N, C-alpha and C positions, 0 to 999 in steps of 0.2 A: 377828685378818684377814691376810694375807698382802696388803702394796701393794707389793713391791720384788723382783726377782727380778737374782740376782746370777750372771751369765754368765764363763764361763772361756774364751775364745776359740780355740785351737787345741784341736783334737780335738771341736770344737763346732761352730763355723762356720767351721774352716778344717782342713782335710787337710793333715797334715804327712810328705812323703815323702822322704827324704833320702836314696835308695838309689843314683840316677841321679847327683846332685849328686857322694855320695860318690866316687861310681866314677870321675868325671873328675878326682878329686884324686889316687886310686890310678892314674890315666892317665899321672899328672906324676910323682908319687913310688912308684917302682916296689919299693921296699923296705918300704913300708908296706902292713898290709891294711885293710879297711875299721872291724875293729875297733880297730884301733890310732888310726884316724882320728876315730871317733867318744869314744876317751878322751880325746883332745885338746881335741877340739870342744867335746862338750856335757857332757863327765864331768869336767869341770877346775875349777881354781878360777879360772881366767882367766874360764871364762863364768861363774860365779856374779856374778864382779865385773863382768863386762859386763851381765848381764840387772840387775841393782843399781845400775847406770849409773855406779859408782864409774870405770870407765875405758872411755874413747870408743872407737870403732869402730876406727880407725887403732891404737890399743896392742895392742886383741885380736888383730888380724891380724897386729901385729909378734911377739906371744906366740904364737900359733897357728903363722906360719911358723917361727919360732925352733925349734920343739918339733918341728915337722915336719922338718924340716932341708931345708924347701923353698925353690926360688927360683921364685914365683910373684908377679905383681903383685897389688896389691890391687883393682885393676879385676875379675881374673879370681874372685879368692877373693869378691868383693863378688854376682857373679853367681852362683856355687854356692853359697853362702848364702843367696840369697833366694828364688832358683828354684826353691822346694820346697814352694809352695803351692797348694790347688786348693781350691775352694768344698766347703762340704756343704750342698747346696742344699736340703737338705729344710729345713733349720733356718733357714736365711737366710728361705725363702718364709712362716717361721711368726711372723717379726718384725713384720709389720705386725699381725697378732692378739693379740700379746703387748702391744704399745705401747698399744693400747686399755684394755687392763686394767691394767697394773702401770707402775709406773717401774723404767727396766729401767739395769742396769747394767754393764759390761763391767770385769772385773779378772784381768790376765792377763800371768802372768811370760815378759818378752818384752824386747826390744833396738831399738836404732835401726834397723839394717839390716833387720830383718824386716819394723818396723812400715813405715817407708816404702815399701817393696814392696808390702806388706797393702792398705795405707789407699788406693795407688792405685790398685791392679786390682780392691779387693773393694770396691764402695761401697755399705756398707749402716750405717756407724758412726753414721750419724745417727739409726736409730732410738734411740740409746743413751742416758739422761738424763744418763750419769757414764761417764766413761771411766778409769779407773786401769791404768797400767801400771807395770811392777814396777822398770824403770830410771830413773822419774821420782820416785819415791818413795824409793828406797834400798832398799826390802824386797824379799822374795819368799815366796808360798806353800811349804810351808806354814807360816812364820812366823806365829805367832797376833798379831803385831804390824799385820801388812799388812791383819787383817781388822778388828781394834778400828778402824784408820783410817779403812779405808771405811766404818763404819757411823757414825762421825764425821763423814766426808765429806758423806755422803749424806743424814745428820741423819736415820737411821731406825735404829729399834729392832729387836735381833736375831729378837725372836719375830714379827716382821712383815715377814722375809726369807725366801727361796730361795734358797739356793746351789745351781749344777748346775757341777759340773767331771768329769772324765774321769779324775781320779787321787784313790785311795781315801786318799793321807794329806792333801791339800788338804780332803778332804771330812770325814774326822776332826776335821781343827785346825779348822772351821768350826762343827762339832757343838759344841766345848767350850765356845764363846757361846751357844750356844740358837739358830744359825742352821740351821733345818732344812735338810737338806742329802742331795742325792740323785748318784748316781755317772751321769755319762753314758754311754752305750751305743750306738755308732755303727750305726746312720745316725741315728735319732730315738727312742730309748730311753731310760727311765731305770731305774736298780735301786730296786725298791721295796722290799724283802725282803734281804738279804744271806744270811739263814738257810735259807730256801724259794726264793731266787734266782728271783725272780717279776720281770720287765720291763714295761714299758706303754710304750706311746707317748707321750712326752713332751706333746705335747697334749691328751692326753686329761685328764691329771694337772693342769696349768695351763690350759687354756680351757674345759673339761668338766666342771666340780663337780659337779652334779648327778648324773651318769652315775660317778663315782668315789665316790659317797655310796650310790650304788643299789646299788654292786659292793661294799660295806663295807668300803672302802680311806678313804675320808674324808678325806684328804692335808690338801686345803686347805679 
């Protein structure tokens, strides 16, 4: 019996759009393309270290600024790094219903600057019984260790949990522990079958059990 839902944050409840922010950096650094900036910001070892909490925000900023060869303030960097989020309202609106049936857990690869902004501007975190951020625990998905840590932290068995994430690598990692896992498809669908590309509204899977059984899917 499913008792707990473990949700990712970005791409599930919060939409991330870096285009405008990256363009602001490009306007400052005429010699760099958006692709160059992406490689430094989110495809670098600095980023992994930051998301694991091994370096702080100012150290991340200094390394990014050095690699970009730029001359911009921490305040400018903080602003463009934070103002990339918008709510995925259909999913946020479902949280009160999920809360009445399940223990809700948030498991996110994230960092201090992002969460300071998100928690201030999107007040839905009170619906979660447990919140686990990568930078607080020194681990990131899809490392299997963070899933072990999560199950221990929330005192749940893998077979009693469902994991929802928008990244297939994270889904595969959770599945190795026996956690029933589904890839989220914007704005409120989950992938039921990879082979047949079957998608279903998430509320039908997690809230309407009888309907799912009647349709032969019987997920929960």
